[in-house]
PDB file of N, CA, C and O in Angstrom:
ATOM      1  N   MET A   1      10.907  14.381  16.855  1.00  0.00           N
ATOM      2  CA  MET A   1      10.964  12.964  17.805  1.00  0.00           C
ATOM      3  C   MET A   1      12.196  12.339  17.451  1.00  0.00           C
ATOM      4  O   MET A   1      12.499  12.222  16.263  1.00  0.00           O
ATOM      5  N   ASN A   2      13.058  11.858  18.515  1.00  0.00           N
ATOM      6  CA  ASN A   2      14.230  11.093  18.342  1.00  0.00           C
ATOM      7  C   ASN A   2      14.001   9.532  18.159  1.00  0.00           C
ATOM      8  O   ASN A   2      13.117   8.937  18.775  1.00  0.00           O
ATOM      9  N   TYR A   3      14.894   8.895  17.235  1.00  0.00           N
ATOM     10  CA  TYR A   3      14.615   7.470  17.243  1.00  0.00           C
ATOM     11  C   TYR A   3      16.131   6.952  17.554  1.00  0.00           C
ATOM     12  O   TYR A   3      17.063   7.738  17.382  1.00  0.00           O
ATOM     13  N   TYR A   4      16.331   5.839  17.939  1.00  0.00           N
ATOM     14  CA  TYR A   4      17.276   4.911  18.317  1.00  0.00           C
ATOM     15  C   TYR A   4      17.557   3.437  17.647  1.00  0.00           C
ATOM     16  O   TYR A   4      16.723   2.532  17.651  1.00  0.00           O
ATOM     17  N   ILE A   5      18.797   3.350  17.102  1.00  0.00           N
ATOM     18  CA  ILE A   5      19.056   1.983  16.931  1.00  0.00           C
ATOM     19  C   ILE A   5      19.827   1.461  18.047  1.00  0.00           C
ATOM     20  O   ILE A   5      20.575   2.170  18.721  1.00  0.00           O
ATOM     21  N   TYR A   6      19.611   0.005  18.274  1.00  0.00           N
ATOM     22  CA  TYR A   6      20.190  -0.483  19.655  1.00  0.00           C
ATOM     23  C   TYR A   6      20.824  -1.870  19.153  1.00  0.00           C
ATOM     24  O   TYR A   6      20.643  -2.416  18.065  1.00  0.00           O
ATOM     25  N   LEU A   7      21.596  -2.286  20.202  1.00  0.00           N
ATOM     26  CA  LEU A   7      22.333  -3.542  20.252  1.00  0.00           C
ATOM     27  C   LEU A   7      22.069  -4.341  21.495  1.00  0.00           C
ATOM     28  O   LEU A   7      22.731  -4.008  22.478  1.00  0.00           O
ATOM     29  N   ILE A   8      21.256  -5.296  21.625  1.00  0.00           N
ATOM     30  CA  ILE A   8      21.275  -5.775  22.822  1.00  0.00           C
ATOM     31  C   ILE A   8      21.934  -7.213  23.003  1.00  0.00           C
ATOM     32  O   ILE A   8      22.036  -7.834  21.945  1.00  0.00           O
ATOM     33  N   ALA A   9      22.367  -7.813  24.061  1.00  0.00           N
ATOM     34  CA  ALA A   9      22.887  -9.037  23.998  1.00  0.00           C
ATOM     35  C   ALA A   9      22.499  -9.739  25.444  1.00  0.00           C
ATOM     36  O   ALA A   9      22.300  -9.138  26.499  1.00  0.00           O
ATOM     37  N   SER A  10      22.450 -10.971  25.253  1.00  0.00           N
ATOM     38  CA  SER A  10      22.155 -11.945  26.468  1.00  0.00           C
ATOM     39  C   SER A  10      22.805 -13.066  26.572  1.00  0.00           C
ATOM     40  O   SER A  10      22.986 -13.528  25.445  1.00  0.00           O
ATOM     41  N   VAL A  11      23.349 -13.883  27.589  1.00  0.00           N
ATOM     42  CA  VAL A  11      24.020 -14.958  27.706  1.00  0.00           C
ATOM     43  C   VAL A  11      23.231 -15.997  28.375  1.00  0.00           C
ATOM     44  O   VAL A  11      22.633 -15.826  29.438  1.00  0.00           O
ATOM     45  N   LYS A  12      23.259 -16.989  27.754  1.00  0.00           N
ATOM     46  CA  LYS A  12      22.372 -18.156  28.315  1.00  0.00           C
ATOM     47  C   LYS A  12      22.987 -19.487  28.113  1.00  0.00           C
ATOM     48  O   LYS A  12      22.989 -19.976  26.983  1.00  0.00           O
ATOM     49  N   LYS A  13      23.545 -20.153  29.186  1.00  0.00           N
ATOM     50  CA  LYS A  13      24.137 -21.597  28.984  1.00  0.00           C
ATOM     51  C   LYS A  13      25.348 -21.153  28.189  1.00  0.00           C
ATOM     52  O   LYS A  13      25.661 -21.777  27.175  1.00  0.00           O
ATOM     53  N   PHE A  14      26.033 -20.120  28.596  1.00  0.00           N
ATOM     54  CA  PHE A  14      27.576 -19.907  27.973  1.00  0.00           C
ATOM     55  C   PHE A  14      27.405 -19.530  26.307  1.00  0.00           C
ATOM     56  O   PHE A  14      28.381 -19.712  25.580  1.00  0.00           O
ATOM     57  N   LYS A  15      26.220 -19.036  25.774  1.00  0.00           N
ATOM     58  CA  LYS A  15      25.888 -18.816  24.783  1.00  0.00           C
ATOM     59  C   LYS A  15      25.638 -17.379  24.740  1.00  0.00           C
ATOM     60  O   LYS A  15      24.880 -16.961  25.616  1.00  0.00           O
ATOM     61  N   VAL A  16      26.112 -16.529  23.907  1.00  0.00           N
ATOM     62  CA  VAL A  16      25.767 -15.077  23.673  1.00  0.00           C
ATOM     63  C   VAL A  16      24.967 -15.125  22.333  1.00  0.00           C
ATOM     64  O   VAL A  16      25.190 -15.732  21.286  1.00  0.00           O
ATOM     65  N   LYS A  17      23.956 -14.278  22.713  1.00  0.00           N
ATOM     66  CA  LYS A  17      22.885 -13.870  21.528  1.00  0.00           C
ATOM     67  C   LYS A  17      22.751 -12.374  21.295  1.00  0.00           C
ATOM     68  O   LYS A  17      22.817 -11.629  22.272  1.00  0.00           O
ATOM     69  N   SER A  18      22.570 -11.882  20.089  1.00  0.00           N
ATOM     70  CA  SER A  18      22.520 -10.517  20.037  1.00  0.00           C
ATOM     71  C   SER A  18      21.322 -10.146  19.266  1.00  0.00           C
ATOM     72  O   SER A  18      20.957 -10.976  18.433  1.00  0.00           O
ATOM     73  N   TYR A  19      20.661  -9.094  19.378  1.00  0.00           N
ATOM     74  CA  TYR A  19      19.476  -8.409  18.620  1.00  0.00           C
ATOM     75  C   TYR A  19      19.793  -6.958  18.273  1.00  0.00           C
ATOM     76  O   TYR A  19      20.391  -6.260  19.093  1.00  0.00           O
ATOM     77  N   VAL A  20      19.418  -6.483  17.101  1.00  0.00           N
ATOM     78  CA  VAL A  20      19.547  -5.242  16.690  1.00  0.00           C
ATOM     79  C   VAL A  20      18.140  -4.741  16.379  1.00  0.00           C
ATOM     80  O   VAL A  20      17.369  -5.438  15.718  1.00  0.00           O
ATOM     81  N   GLY A  21      17.814  -3.601  16.824  1.00  0.00           N
ATOM     82  CA  GLY A  21      16.499  -2.875  16.612  1.00  0.00           C
ATOM     83  C   GLY A  21      16.459  -1.440  16.681  1.00  0.00           C
ATOM     84  O   GLY A  21      17.467  -0.805  16.993  1.00  0.00           O
ATOM     85  N   TYR A  22      15.378  -0.889  16.416  1.00  0.00           N
ATOM     86  CA  TYR A  22      15.520   0.425  16.502  1.00  0.00           C
ATOM     87  C   TYR A  22      14.039   0.977  17.218  1.00  0.00           C
ATOM     88  O   TYR A  22      13.043   0.309  16.942  1.00  0.00           O
ATOM     89  N   THR A  23      13.890   2.005  17.999  1.00  0.00           N
ATOM     90  CA  THR A  23      12.684   2.372  18.609  1.00  0.00           C
ATOM     91  C   THR A  23      12.751   3.950  18.672  1.00  0.00           C
ATOM     92  O   THR A  23      13.657   4.627  18.186  1.00  0.00           O
ATOM     93  N   ASN A  24      11.763   4.374  19.278  1.00  0.00           N
ATOM     94  CA  ASN A  24      11.833   5.859  19.608  1.00  0.00           C
ATOM     95  C   ASN A  24      11.607   6.049  21.109  1.00  0.00           C
ATOM     96  O   ASN A  24      11.498   7.179  21.587  1.00  0.00           O
ATOM     97  N   ASN A  25      11.534   4.907  21.869  1.00  0.00           N
ATOM     98  CA  ASN A  25      11.648   5.077  23.475  1.00  0.00           C
ATOM     99  C   ASN A  25      12.475   3.679  23.972  1.00  0.00           C
ATOM    100  O   ASN A  25      11.964   2.602  24.280  1.00  0.00           O
ATOM    101  N   ILE A  26      13.743   3.996  23.954  1.00  0.00           N
ATOM    102  CA  ILE A  26      14.889   2.906  24.375  1.00  0.00           C
ATOM    103  C   ILE A  26      14.703   2.280  25.723  1.00  0.00           C
ATOM    104  O   ILE A  26      14.927   1.073  25.820  1.00  0.00           O
ATOM    105  N   LYS A  27      14.319   2.960  26.777  1.00  0.00           N
ATOM    106  CA  LYS A  27      14.080   2.440  28.104  1.00  0.00           C
ATOM    107  C   LYS A  27      12.990   1.439  28.093  1.00  0.00           C
ATOM    108  O   LYS A  27      13.149   0.314  28.567  1.00  0.00           O
ATOM    109  N   LYS A  28      11.578   1.948  27.406  1.00  0.00           N
ATOM    110  CA  LYS A  28      10.525   1.024  27.310  1.00  0.00           C
ATOM    111  C   LYS A  28      10.945  -0.180  26.610  1.00  0.00           C
ATOM    112  O   LYS A  28      10.811  -1.298  27.106  1.00  0.00           O
ATOM    113  N   ARG A  29      11.489   0.051  25.376  1.00  0.00           N
ATOM    114  CA  ARG A  29      11.890  -1.174  24.617  1.00  0.00           C
ATOM    115  C   ARG A  29      12.615  -2.096  25.106  1.00  0.00           C
ATOM    116  O   ARG A  29      12.336  -3.271  24.866  1.00  0.00           O
ATOM    117  N   LEU A  30      13.708  -1.751  25.901  1.00  0.00           N
ATOM    118  CA  LEU A  30      14.514  -2.877  26.823  1.00  0.00           C
ATOM    119  C   LEU A  30      13.768  -3.549  27.563  1.00  0.00           C
ATOM    120  O   LEU A  30      13.872  -4.776  27.591  1.00  0.00           O
ATOM    121  N   HIS A  31      12.751  -2.801  28.408  1.00  0.00           N
ATOM    122  CA  HIS A  31      12.001  -3.477  29.331  1.00  0.00           C
ATOM    123  C   HIS A  31      10.801  -4.501  28.688  1.00  0.00           C
ATOM    124  O   HIS A  31      10.376  -5.522  29.227  1.00  0.00           O
ATOM    125  N   LEU A  32      10.442  -4.018  27.575  1.00  0.00           N
ATOM    126  CA  LEU A  32       9.580  -4.854  26.986  1.00  0.00           C
ATOM    127  C   LEU A  32      10.305  -6.374  26.438  1.00  0.00           C
ATOM    128  O   LEU A  32       9.808  -7.496  26.535  1.00  0.00           O
ATOM    129  N   HIS A  33      11.492  -6.033  25.908  1.00  0.00           N
ATOM    130  CA  HIS A  33      12.449  -7.253  25.476  1.00  0.00           C
ATOM    131  C   HIS A  33      12.492  -8.093  26.930  1.00  0.00           C
ATOM    132  O   HIS A  33      12.193  -9.285  26.873  1.00  0.00           O
ATOM    133  N   ASN A  34      12.741  -7.695  27.827  1.00  0.00           N
ATOM    134  CA  ASN A  34      12.986  -8.397  29.147  1.00  0.00           C
ATOM    135  C   ASN A  34      11.768  -9.023  29.700  1.00  0.00           C
ATOM    136  O   ASN A  34      11.848 -10.029  30.406  1.00  0.00           O
ATOM    137  N   LEU A  35      10.611  -8.447  29.397  1.00  0.00           N
ATOM    138  CA  LEU A  35       9.189  -9.090  29.695  1.00  0.00           C
ATOM    139  C   LEU A  35       8.720  -9.971  28.832  1.00  0.00           C
ATOM    140  O   LEU A  35       7.597 -10.458  28.968  1.00  0.00           O
ATOM    141  N   GLY A  36       9.489 -10.266  27.885  1.00  0.00           N
ATOM    142  CA  GLY A  36       8.963 -11.159  26.836  1.00  0.00           C
ATOM    143  C   GLY A  36       8.040 -10.592  25.796  1.00  0.00           C
ATOM    144  O   GLY A  36       7.375 -11.333  25.073  1.00  0.00           O
ATOM    145  N   LYS A  37       8.000  -9.410  25.723  1.00  0.00           N
ATOM    146  CA  LYS A  37       6.966  -8.848  24.763  1.00  0.00           C
ATOM    147  C   LYS A  37       7.702  -8.254  23.736  1.00  0.00           C
ATOM    148  O   LYS A  37       6.955  -7.520  23.088  1.00  0.00           O
ATOM    149  N   GLY A  38       9.016  -8.254  23.243  1.00  0.00           N
ATOM    150  CA  GLY A  38       9.764  -7.843  22.261  1.00  0.00           C
ATOM    151  C   GLY A  38       9.789  -8.806  21.094  1.00  0.00           C
ATOM    152  O   GLY A  38       8.949  -9.701  21.006  1.00  0.00           O
ATOM    153  N   ALA A  39      10.635  -8.651  20.301  1.00  0.00           N
ATOM    154  CA  ALA A  39      10.524  -9.567  19.024  1.00  0.00           C
ATOM    155  C   ALA A  39      10.668 -11.203  19.446  1.00  0.00           C
ATOM    156  O   ALA A  39      11.394 -11.611  20.353  1.00  0.00           O
ATOM    157  N   LYS A  40       9.983 -11.877  18.754  1.00  0.00           N
ATOM    158  CA  LYS A  40       9.838 -13.379  19.171  1.00  0.00           C
ATOM    159  C   LYS A  40      11.198 -13.915  19.437  1.00  0.00           C
ATOM    160  O   LYS A  40      11.391 -14.559  20.468  1.00  0.00           O
ATOM    161  N   SER A  41      12.126 -13.708  18.614  1.00  0.00           N
ATOM    162  CA  SER A  41      13.412 -14.268  18.887  1.00  0.00           C
ATOM    163  C   SER A  41      14.069 -13.731  20.209  1.00  0.00           C
ATOM    164  O   SER A  41      15.152 -14.212  20.543  1.00  0.00           O
ATOM    165  N   THR A  42      13.537 -12.861  20.901  1.00  0.00           N
ATOM    166  CA  THR A  42      14.029 -12.337  22.242  1.00  0.00           C
ATOM    167  C   THR A  42      13.487 -12.780  23.351  1.00  0.00           C
ATOM    168  O   THR A  42      13.897 -12.336  24.424  1.00  0.00           O
ATOM    169  N   ARG A  43      12.509 -13.696  23.311  1.00  0.00           N
ATOM    170  CA  ARG A  43      11.722 -14.013  24.410  1.00  0.00           C
ATOM    171  C   ARG A  43      12.637 -15.105  25.290  1.00  0.00           C
ATOM    172  O   ARG A  43      13.488 -15.831  24.776  1.00  0.00           O
ATOM    173  N   GLY A  44      12.344 -15.085  26.529  1.00  0.00           N
ATOM    174  CA  GLY A  44      12.911 -15.917  27.420  1.00  0.00           C
ATOM    175  C   GLY A  44      14.241 -15.791  27.914  1.00  0.00           C
ATOM    176  O   GLY A  44      14.847 -16.722  28.444  1.00  0.00           O
ATOM    177  N   ARG A  45      14.773 -14.456  27.718  1.00  0.00           N
ATOM    178  CA  ARG A  45      16.324 -14.085  27.974  1.00  0.00           C
ATOM    179  C   ARG A  45      16.056 -12.783  28.725  1.00  0.00           C
ATOM    180  O   ARG A  45      15.088 -12.023  28.751  1.00  0.00           O
ATOM    181  N   LYS A  46      17.495 -12.789  29.452  1.00  0.00           N
ATOM    182  CA  LYS A  46      17.658 -11.279  30.006  1.00  0.00           C
ATOM    183  C   LYS A  46      18.440 -10.478  29.431  1.00  0.00           C
ATOM    184  O   LYS A  46      19.607 -10.868  29.464  1.00  0.00           O
ATOM    185  N   TRP A  47      18.236  -9.267  28.783  1.00  0.00           N
ATOM    186  CA  TRP A  47      19.100  -8.443  27.825  1.00  0.00           C
ATOM    187  C   TRP A  47      19.418  -7.402  28.534  1.00  0.00           C
ATOM    188  O   TRP A  47      18.818  -6.948  29.508  1.00  0.00           O
ATOM    189  N   LYS A  48      20.598  -6.938  27.916  1.00  0.00           N
ATOM    190  CA  LYS A  48      21.291  -5.696  28.224  1.00  0.00           C
ATOM    191  C   LYS A  48      21.772  -4.970  27.072  1.00  0.00           C
ATOM    192  O   LYS A  48      22.195  -5.548  26.072  1.00  0.00           O
ATOM    193  N   PHE A  49      21.710  -3.575  27.205  1.00  0.00           N
ATOM    194  CA  PHE A  49      22.339  -2.856  26.062  1.00  0.00           C
ATOM    195  C   PHE A  49      23.825  -2.856  25.973  1.00  0.00           C
ATOM    196  O   PHE A  49      24.619  -2.635  26.888  1.00  0.00           O
ATOM    197  N   ILE A  50      24.085  -3.148  24.688  1.00  0.00           N
ATOM    198  CA  ILE A  50      25.546  -3.270  24.085  1.00  0.00           C
ATOM    199  C   ILE A  50      26.039  -1.836  23.720  1.00  0.00           C
ATOM    200  O   ILE A  50      26.959  -1.192  24.222  1.00  0.00           O
ATOM    201  N   TYR A  51      25.190  -1.511  22.723  1.00  0.00           N
ATOM    202  CA  TYR A  51      25.496  -0.138  22.141  1.00  0.00           C
ATOM    203  C   TYR A  51      23.996   0.512  21.568  1.00  0.00           C
ATOM    204  O   TYR A  51      23.117  -0.227  21.125  1.00  0.00           O
ATOM    205  N   PHE A  52      23.865   1.879  21.642  1.00  0.00           N
ATOM    206  CA  PHE A  52      22.832   2.502  20.979  1.00  0.00           C
ATOM    207  C   PHE A  52      23.205   3.833  20.345  1.00  0.00           C
ATOM    208  O   PHE A  52      24.279   4.321  20.696  1.00  0.00           O
ATOM    209  N   LYS A  53      22.489   4.458  19.493  1.00  0.00           N
ATOM    210  CA  LYS A  53      22.705   5.683  18.880  1.00  0.00           C
ATOM    211  C   LYS A  53      21.502   6.218  18.551  1.00  0.00           C
ATOM    212  O   LYS A  53      20.543   5.495  18.281  1.00  0.00           O
ATOM    213  N   LYS A  54      21.432   7.652  18.543  1.00  0.00           N
ATOM    214  CA  LYS A  54      20.373   8.557  18.374  1.00  0.00           C
ATOM    215  C   LYS A  54      20.322   8.894  17.270  1.00  0.00           C
ATOM    216  O   LYS A  54      21.387   9.090  16.685  1.00  0.00           O
ATOM    217  N   TYR A  55      19.019   9.095  16.552  1.00  0.00           N
ATOM    218  CA  TYR A  55      18.727   9.732  14.817  1.00  0.00           C
ATOM    219  C   TYR A  55      17.732  10.599  15.029  1.00  0.00           C
ATOM    220  O   TYR A  55      16.869  10.411  15.886  1.00  0.00           O
ATOM    221  N   LEU A  56      17.787  11.786  14.136  1.00  0.00           N
ATOM    222  CA  LEU A  56      16.682  12.671  14.413  1.00  0.00           C
ATOM    223  C   LEU A  56      15.428  12.249  13.447  1.00  0.00           C
ATOM    224  O   LEU A  56      14.411  12.941  13.494  1.00  0.00           O
ATOM    225  N   THR A  57      15.489  11.170  12.611  1.00  0.00           N
ATOM    226  CA  THR A  57      14.539  10.733  11.857  1.00  0.00           C
ATOM    227  C   THR A  57      14.150   9.238  11.942  1.00  0.00           C
ATOM    228  O   THR A  57      15.061   8.536  12.382  1.00  0.00           O
ATOM    229  N   LYS A  58      13.226   8.711  11.685  1.00  0.00           N
ATOM    230  CA  LYS A  58      12.778   7.429  11.530  1.00  0.00           C
ATOM    231  C   LYS A  58      13.414   6.713  10.529  1.00  0.00           C
ATOM    232  O   LYS A  58      13.827   5.565  10.693  1.00  0.00           O
ATOM    233  N   LYS A  59      13.524   7.425   9.364  1.00  0.00           N
ATOM    234  CA  LYS A  59      13.979   6.887   8.038  1.00  0.00           C
ATOM    235  C   LYS A  59      15.483   6.736   8.190  1.00  0.00           C
ATOM    236  O   LYS A  59      16.049   5.807   7.613  1.00  0.00           O
ATOM    237  N   LYS A  60      16.150   7.588   8.925  1.00  0.00           N
ATOM    238  CA  LYS A  60      17.899   7.532   8.984  1.00  0.00           C
ATOM    239  C   LYS A  60      18.010   6.257   9.949  1.00  0.00           C
ATOM    240  O   LYS A  60      18.848   5.385   9.717  1.00  0.00           O
ATOM    241  N   ALA A  61      16.972   6.164  11.242  1.00  0.00           N
ATOM    242  CA  ALA A  61      17.220   5.103  12.051  1.00  0.00           C
ATOM    243  C   ALA A  61      17.197   3.706  11.291  1.00  0.00           C
ATOM    244  O   ALA A  61      18.094   2.865  11.228  1.00  0.00           O
ATOM    245  N   MET A  62      15.925   3.690  10.731  1.00  0.00           N
ATOM    246  CA  MET A  62      15.908   2.473   9.756  1.00  0.00           C
ATOM    247  C   MET A  62      16.924   1.804   9.030  1.00  0.00           C
ATOM    248  O   MET A  62      17.185   0.601   9.033  1.00  0.00           O
ATOM    249  N   SER A  63      17.436   2.674   8.442  1.00  0.00           N
ATOM    250  CA  SER A  63      18.375   2.545   7.478  1.00  0.00           C
ATOM    251  C   SER A  63      19.613   2.165   8.218  1.00  0.00           C
ATOM    252  O   SER A  63      20.295   1.247   7.762  1.00  0.00           O
ATOM    253  N   GLN A  64      19.954   2.737   9.247  1.00  0.00           N
ATOM    254  CA  GLN A  64      21.149   2.387   9.955  1.00  0.00           C
ATOM    255  C   GLN A  64      21.124   1.037  10.846  1.00  0.00           C
ATOM    256  O   GLN A  64      22.056   0.324  11.215  1.00  0.00           O
ATOM    257  N   GLU A  65      19.573   0.924  11.086  1.00  0.00           N
ATOM    258  CA  GLU A  65      19.442  -0.585  11.577  1.00  0.00           C
ATOM    259  C   GLU A  65      19.831  -1.681  10.823  1.00  0.00           C
ATOM    260  O   GLU A  65      20.504  -2.619  11.250  1.00  0.00           O
ATOM    261  N   TYR A  66      19.287  -1.520   9.399  1.00  0.00           N
ATOM    262  CA  TYR A  66      19.441  -2.337   8.453  1.00  0.00           C
ATOM    263  C   TYR A  66      21.136  -2.768   8.373  1.00  0.00           C
ATOM    264  O   TYR A  66      21.533  -3.931   8.434  1.00  0.00           O
ATOM    265  N   TYR A  67      21.921  -1.695   8.240  1.00  0.00           N
ATOM    266  CA  TYR A  67      23.200  -1.793   8.212  1.00  0.00           C
ATOM    267  C   TYR A  67      24.003  -2.701   9.225  1.00  0.00           C
ATOM    268  O   TYR A  67      24.659  -3.711   8.968  1.00  0.00           O
ATOM    269  N   LEU A  68      23.790  -2.099  10.418  1.00  0.00           N
ATOM    270  CA  LEU A  68      24.037  -2.755  11.787  1.00  0.00           C
ATOM    271  C   LEU A  68      23.651  -4.222  11.480  1.00  0.00           C
ATOM    272  O   LEU A  68      24.549  -5.064  11.480  1.00  0.00           O
ATOM    273  N   LYS A  69      22.409  -4.571  11.227  1.00  0.00           N
ATOM    274  CA  LYS A  69      22.202  -5.907  11.171  1.00  0.00           C
ATOM    275  C   LYS A  69      22.905  -6.741  10.151  1.00  0.00           C
ATOM    276  O   LYS A  69      23.007  -7.943  10.396  1.00  0.00           O
ATOM    277  N   LYS A  70      23.289  -6.378   9.295  1.00  0.00           N
ATOM    278  CA  LYS A  70      23.935  -6.928   7.973  1.00  0.00           C
ATOM    279  C   LYS A  70      25.681  -6.875   8.253  1.00  0.00           C
ATOM    280  O   LYS A  70      26.462  -7.584   7.618  1.00  0.00           O
ATOM    281  N   ASP A  71      26.030  -6.063   9.139  1.00  0.00           N
ATOM    282  CA  ASP A  71      27.714  -5.832   9.329  1.00  0.00           C
ATOM    283  C   ASP A  71      28.039  -6.670  10.668  1.00  0.00           C
ATOM    284  O   ASP A  71      28.161  -6.148  11.776  1.00  0.00           O
ATOM    285  N   LYS A  72      28.160  -8.023  10.406  1.00  0.00           N
ATOM    286  CA  LYS A  72      28.426  -8.920  11.241  1.00  0.00           C
ATOM    287  C   LYS A  72      29.877  -8.527  12.036  1.00  0.00           C
ATOM    288  O   LYS A  72      30.101  -8.635  13.241  1.00  0.00           O
ATOM    289  N   LYS A  73      30.632  -8.122  11.154  1.00  0.00           N
ATOM    290  CA  LYS A  73      32.127  -7.558  11.925  1.00  0.00           C
ATOM    291  C   LYS A  73      31.870  -6.486  13.072  1.00  0.00           C
ATOM    292  O   LYS A  73      32.292  -6.541  14.227  1.00  0.00           O
ATOM    293  N   LYS A  74      31.063  -5.475  12.478  1.00  0.00           N
ATOM    294  CA  LYS A  74      30.818  -4.560  13.622  1.00  0.00           C
ATOM    295  C   LYS A  74      30.173  -4.796  14.689  1.00  0.00           C
ATOM    296  O   LYS A  74      30.487  -4.257  15.751  1.00  0.00           O
ATOM    297  N   ARG A  75      29.068  -5.724  14.566  1.00  0.00           N
ATOM    298  CA  ARG A  75      28.301  -6.340  15.729  1.00  0.00           C
ATOM    299  C   ARG A  75      29.115  -7.101  16.687  1.00  0.00           C
ATOM    300  O   ARG A  75      28.920  -7.044  17.901  1.00  0.00           O
ATOM    301  N   LYS A  76      30.190  -7.942  16.036  1.00  0.00           N
ATOM    302  CA  LYS A  76      31.055  -8.681  16.791  1.00  0.00           C
ATOM    303  C   LYS A  76      32.172  -8.011  17.674  1.00  0.00           C
ATOM    304  O   LYS A  76      32.652  -8.460  18.715  1.00  0.00           O
ATOM    305  N   LEU A  77      32.479  -6.835  17.028  1.00  0.00           N
ATOM    306  CA  LEU A  77      33.379  -5.983  17.573  1.00  0.00           C
ATOM    307  C   LEU A  77      33.020  -5.088  18.839  1.00  0.00           C
ATOM    308  O   LEU A  77      33.721  -4.764  19.798  1.00  0.00           O
ATOM    309  N   LEU A  78      31.511  -4.756  18.482  1.00  0.00           N
ATOM    310  CA  LEU A  78      30.643  -4.010  19.743  1.00  0.00           C
ATOM    311  C   LEU A  78      30.443  -4.994  20.815  1.00  0.00           C
ATOM    312  O   LEU A  78      30.465  -4.614  21.986  1.00  0.00           O
ATOM    313  N   MET A  79      30.245  -6.253  20.509  1.00  0.00           N
ATOM    314  CA  MET A  79      29.992  -7.376  21.482  1.00  0.00           C
ATOM    315  C   MET A  79      31.230  -7.436  22.248  1.00  0.00           C
ATOM    316  O   MET A  79      31.181  -7.247  23.463  1.00  0.00           O
ATOM    317  N   LEU A  80      32.402  -7.695  21.629  1.00  0.00           N
ATOM    318  CA  LEU A  80      33.757  -7.953  22.449  1.00  0.00           C
ATOM    319  C   LEU A  80      33.962  -6.920  23.218  1.00  0.00           C
ATOM    320  O   LEU A  80      34.100  -7.114  24.425  1.00  0.00           O
ATOM    321  N   LYS A  81      34.022  -5.675  22.712  1.00  0.00           N
ATOM    322  CA  LYS A  81      34.239  -4.352  23.547  1.00  0.00           C
ATOM    323  C   LYS A  81      33.414  -4.543  24.792  1.00  0.00           C
ATOM    324  O   LYS A  81      34.095  -4.508  25.817  1.00  0.00           O
ATOM    325  N   PHE A  82      32.128  -4.736  24.971  1.00  0.00           N
ATOM    326  CA  PHE A  82      31.262  -4.795  25.795  1.00  0.00           C
ATOM    327  C   PHE A  82      31.562  -5.978  26.869  1.00  0.00           C
ATOM    328  O   PHE A  82      31.493  -5.808  28.086  1.00  0.00           O
ATOM    329  N   LEU A  83      31.873  -7.086  26.297  1.00  0.00           N
ATOM    330  CA  LEU A  83      32.049  -8.229  26.972  1.00  0.00           C
ATOM    331  C   LEU A  83      33.306  -8.048  27.884  1.00  0.00           C
ATOM    332  O   LEU A  83      33.313  -8.528  29.018  1.00  0.00           O
ATOM    333  N   THR A  84      34.374  -7.348  27.379  1.00  0.00           N
ATOM    334  CA  THR A  84      35.712  -7.415  28.032  1.00  0.00           C
ATOM    335  C   THR A  84      35.569  -6.477  28.882  1.00  0.00           C
ATOM    336  O   THR A  84      36.443  -6.481  29.749  1.00  0.00           O
ATOM    337  N   LYS A  85      34.587  -5.452  28.989  1.00  0.00           N
ATOM    338  CA  LYS A  85      34.482  -4.153  29.846  1.00  0.00           C
ATOM    339  C   LYS A  85      33.526  -4.728  31.096  1.00  0.00           C
ATOM    340  O   LYS A  85      33.762  -4.433  32.268  1.00  0.00           O
ATOM    341  N   ASN A  86      32.594  -5.448  30.754  1.00  0.00           N
ATOM    342  CA  ASN A  86      31.691  -5.820  31.801  1.00  0.00           C
ATOM    343  C   ASN A  86      31.289  -7.135  32.058  1.00  0.00           C
ATOM    344  O   ASN A  86      30.357  -7.320  32.841  1.00  0.00           O
ATOM    345  N   GLN A  87      31.881  -8.128  31.488  1.00  0.00           N
ATOM    346  CA  GLN A  87      31.874  -9.568  31.912  1.00  0.00           C
ATOM    347  C   GLN A  87      30.414 -10.029  32.079  1.00  0.00           C
ATOM    348  O   GLN A  87      30.123 -10.512  33.174  1.00  0.00           O
ATOM    349  N   ILE A  88      29.498  -9.947  31.173  1.00  0.00           N
ATOM    350  CA  ILE A  88      28.024 -10.327  31.622  1.00  0.00           C
ATOM    351  C   ILE A  88      28.179 -11.862  31.378  1.00  0.00           C
ATOM    352  O   ILE A  88      27.236 -12.621  31.601  1.00  0.00           O
TER     353      ILE A  88
END
């Protein structure tokens, strides 16, 4: 089974918020976030994928999710790259 880490973002009142997570079904997970059934901090917003990457094991995905959550510089770079391309 494949696992994914992902970075999603939302813009509300000109403020950008991001969230990092992992899942084994990336489309369903984004759908749940947008329905308000995701993590508590993601409720009430419309989310878009900024970045995702596939891993072969849950352990590796969880490990990489931890590093992406802690690496504020990488998150910011991924956000800026996406925002300049898509203007969300």
